[in-house]
C-alpha positions in Angstrom: -12.1 36.0 21.8 -10.3 33.1 22.6 -10.1 30.1 20.0 -9.8 27.6 22.5 -13.3 28.5 24.0 -15.7 25.8 23.7 -19.0 27.1 22.2 -20.3 27.0 26.1 -17.6 29.2 27.1 -18.3 31.6 24.6 -22.1 31.6 25.1 -20.8 32.9 28.4 -18.4 35.1 27.4 -20.1 38.8 26.9 -16.5 39.9 25.5 -17.6 37.8 22.7 -20.4 39.7 21.2 -17.9 42.9 20.7 -17.0 44.6 18.3 -14.4 46.4 16.7 -16.9 49.7 17.4 -16.4 49.3 20.9 -12.7 49.6 21.6 -12.5 45.9 23.2 -13.5 44.9 26.9 -10.6 46.9 28.2 -11.5 50.2 26.9 -14.9 49.6 28.0 -13.5 48.4 31.7 -11.3 51.4 31.6 -14.0 53.7 31.1 -15.6 52.9 34.4 -12.8 54.0 36.4 -12.2 57.3 34.3 -16.0 58.1 34.4 -15.9 57.0 38.1 -12.9 58.7 39.2 -14.6 62.2 37.5 -17.9 61.2 39.6 -15.8 61.2 43.0 -13.8 64.9 41.8 -16.9 66.6 41.7 -18.8 64.8 44.1 -18.0 64.3 48.4 -18.3 60.8 49.1 -18.1 58.9 52.7 -16.6 55.2 52.7 -18.1 53.0 55.7 -17.4 50.0 56.6 -20.5 47.3 57.2 -18.0 44.3 58.2 -14.5 43.9 59.7 -12.9 43.2 56.6 -11.2 45.3 54.1 -13.3 44.6 51.1 -16.5 44.7 53.2 -16.7 48.6 52.6 -19.2 50.6 50.5 -19.3 54.2 49.2 -22.1 57.0 49.7 -23.2 59.5 47.6 -26.0 61.3 49.7 -28.6 63.4 48.2 -29.8 64.7 51.5 -31.8 64.2 54.8 -34.3 61.6 54.3 -33.8 60.6 50.6 -34.4 57.6 49.0 -31.1 54.8 48.0 -30.0 53.1 45.2 -27.4 50.6 45.6 -25.6 49.1 43.0 -23.6 45.9 43.2 -20.6 45.6 40.7 -19.9 43.1 38.1 -17.4 41.2 36.6 -17.4 37.3 37.4 -17.3 37.8 41.2 -13.5 38.2 40.3 -12.6 41.3 39.2 -13.9 45.2 39.6 -14.6 46.7 43.1 -17.0 49.8 44.3 -14.1 52.1 43.1 -15.0 51.0 39.3 -18.7 51.6 40.1 -19.1 55.8 40.9 -20.0 56.6 37.2 -23.9 56.6 38.0 -23.6 58.8 41.0 -24.3 61.8 40.1 -27.4 61.1 37.8 -29.0 59.9 40.8 -27.7 62.8 43.4 -29.2 65.2 40.9 -32.6 63.6 41.1 -32.5 63.5 44.8 -31.8 60.3 45.6 -28.5 59.0 47.4 -26.4 56.2 45.5 -24.4 53.9 47.4 -21.4 51.7 45.7 -20.7 48.0 47.4 -17.5 46.3 47.6 -16.9 42.4 48.2 -14.5 40.1 48.2 -13.2 38.3 45.0 -12.6 34.4 43.5 -10.8 33.3 44.3 -9.6 34.7 47.7 -13.4 34.5 48.6 -15.7 31.3 48.3 -19.5 32.2 45.7 -21.0 31.7 49.7 -18.7 34.4 51.4 -19.4 36.6 48.3 -23.2 36.2 48.6 -23.4 36.4 52.2 -21.0 39.8 51.9 -24.1 41.3 49.7 -26.6 40.7 52.2 -24.2 41.9 55.1 -23.8 45.3 53.5 -27.6 45.8 52.5 -28.4 44.7 56.3 -25.5 47.0 57.3 -27.4 50.1 54.9 -31.3 49.4 56.4 -30.3 49.2 60.0 -27.6 52.6 59.7 -30.5 54.5 57.6 -30.5 57.4 59.7 -26.5 57.8 59.6 -26.1 57.6 56.2 -29.3 60.3 55.9 -31.7 57.8 54.1 -35.6 56.3 54.1 -34.9 53.0 55.0 -37.8 51.7 53.5 -37.5 50.0 50.3 -34.5 51.0 48.7 -33.8 49.9 45.5 -30.9 47.5 44.4 -29.5 47.0 41.1 -26.8 45.3 39.8 -25.1 44.3 36.6 -23.7 40.9 35.1 -22.4 39.0 38.5 -24.1 41.8 40.6 -27.4 41.1 39.0 -26.4 37.9 40.4 -26.2 39.1 43.5 -28.8 41.5 43.7 -31.1 38.6 42.9 -30.0 36.8 45.5 -30.5 39.0 47.5 -33.4 39.9 47.3 -34.7 35.8 48.3 -32.9 36.4 51.6 -35.7 35.4 54.2 -34.8 38.9 56.0 -37.0 38.1 58.8 -34.3 35.5 59.8 -31.9 38.2 60.7 -34.7 40.3 62.5 -35.2 42.9 59.5 -38.1 43.7 57.9 -39.3 41.7 54.9 -39.3 44.4 52.3 -36.1 45.5 53.3 -35.6 45.4 49.2 -38.0 47.6 48.1 -37.6 47.6 43.9 -34.9 45.7 41.8 -33.0 46.8 38.4 -30.9 43.5 37.1 -28.8 44.3 34.2 -27.1 41.6 32.1 -27.6 39.1 34.5 -26.8 35.5 35.1 -29.3 33.8 37.6 -28.6 29.7 37.0 -25.3 29.1 37.8 -24.7 25.4 36.5 -23.6 25.7 32.8 -20.7 27.7 34.2 -19.3 25.2 36.6 -17.2 23.1 33.4 -16.1 26.2 31.9 -13.1 28.3 32.4 -15.1 31.3 34.1 -15.0 28.7 37.1 -11.7 28.4 37.4 -11.2 31.3 40.1 -14.7 31.0 41.5 -14.2 27.1 42.2 -18.2 26.4 42.4 -19.1 22.6 42.8 -23.1 21.1 41.9 -24.3 21.8 45.2 -22.8 25.4 45.4 -24.0 26.8 42.1 -27.6 25.1 42.7 -27.2 27.3 45.9 -26.7 30.5 44.7 -29.1 30.1 41.3 -31.4 32.3 42.2 -33.9 31.3 38.9 -33.7 28.0 40.9 -35.0 29.3 44.2 -37.5 31.9 43.2 -39.3 29.2 41.1 -38.9 26.6 44.2 -40.4 29.3 46.6 -43.3 30.1 43.7 -43.9 26.0 43.7 -44.2 25.9 47.3 -45.4 28.9 48.6 -48.1 28.3 51.0 -49.7 31.1 53.0 -48.9 34.6 52.7 -46.9 35.6 49.7 -44.1 37.1 49.9 -44.3 41.7 49.7 -44.9 41.9 45.9 -40.8 43.2 44.8 -40.6 45.2 41.4 -38.2 44.5 39.1 -36.8 45.8 35.8 -34.7 43.4 33.8 -32.6 44.5 30.9 -30.2 43.5 29.2 -28.1 44.7 26.0 -28.9 44.1 22.3 -25.5 42.9 21.3 -25.2 39.9 24.3 -24.9 36.7 23.8 -27.8 34.0 23.6 -27.2 32.7 26.7 -27.6 35.7 28.6 -30.3 37.3 26.9 -32.1 33.7 27.8 -31.1 33.7 31.3 -32.3 36.9 31.4 -35.5 36.3 30.3 -36.5 33.1 32.1 -35.5 34.9 35.6 -37.9 37.9 34.2 -40.6 34.9 33.6 -40.3 33.6 37.4 -40.1 36.4 38.7 -43.5 37.6 37.2 -45.3 34.0 37.7 -44.1 34.6 41.5 -45.8 37.5 42.0 -43.8 40.4 41.3 -44.2 43.4 38.9 -41.7 43.3 36.2 -40.8 45.5 32.9 -38.4 43.7 30.7 -36.0 45.2 28.3 -33.7 45.1 25.4 -31.2 48.2 25.2 -30.9 48.8 21.9 -27.6 49.3 20.5 -25.8 48.8 23.8 -23.3 45.7 25.1 -23.2 43.4 28.3 -20.5 46.5 29.3 -22.3 49.8 28.0 -25.7 48.6 29.5 -24.9 50.4 32.4 -24.2 54.1 31.5 -28.2 53.7 30.9 -28.7 53.5 34.7 -29.1 56.2 35.9 -30.3 58.3 32.6 -33.5 59.0 32.3 -33.5 59.9 28.5 -32.8 56.2 27.7 -35.1 54.0 27.8 -33.5 51.8 30.7 -33.0 54.6 32.7 -37.0 55.7 32.8 -37.5 52.4 33.4 -35.6 53.0 36.6 -36.8 56.4 37.5 -41.0 54.6 37.0 -39.1 52.3 39.6 -37.8 54.9 42.2 -41.5 56.6 41.8 -43.1 53.2 42.3 -40.9 52.5 45.5 -41.7 56.3 46.6 -45.1 55.7 46.5 -45.6 52.8 47.9 -43.8 54.1 51.6 
């Protein structure tokens, strides 16, 4: 922990909650890489381009023709990690007949937050329109993300897909782990040094603000119900717990079913290891979400 952090920066720095038993953030991130390498060695994966830029790639771990799909968006405060660090949940999903897809996107400061959000939307649109090629059921993708990836997944879930000529229920279910949904507190922190947000960018890309406004301004038919699992670790800062709880409340008030949980013994970085494991409370909720989305198809 940096002694120069302000109280606000400490609250939005997930590493500030780590103790000596974790080995530190570097060890936790190294586990993503080594376990992902092990997964890719054990499972065949195909890399596809969803756009023209080198960062616009995704890895597909196929579970068989017509399988449901789970799409994962990595975290890293929009400035580190990649799809190559995100393969490790694949075996658990593929073993249960679910195709697992890890999405890459450009990182700050080379890419702006607006560009990153647009890339994730483009990746999901590409997955849907290329479902036959990928061997997946295009109806109702389950989309998950961790930390900044949860922010990106939530933002994608609020997309008006009809403007892109795509079905409104393109995303059938959502799994958000230790996310941040109101970006305004980050603008005056060191976290924003690379991201470069001003207040307008933060507001434009804060899913908590938009789900609340859409709910308040709704008239006519409501958005399709999108069940969500919203979770955080026991060993998180207060900021991440509060943001998760606030988004869960807003999502539920907008008419979407929500399952929320605090993962006992987990922190901001290792909670994602429970994502595909139905023997854990989080993994069991994710498995139920897939069953719910599958039964609605």
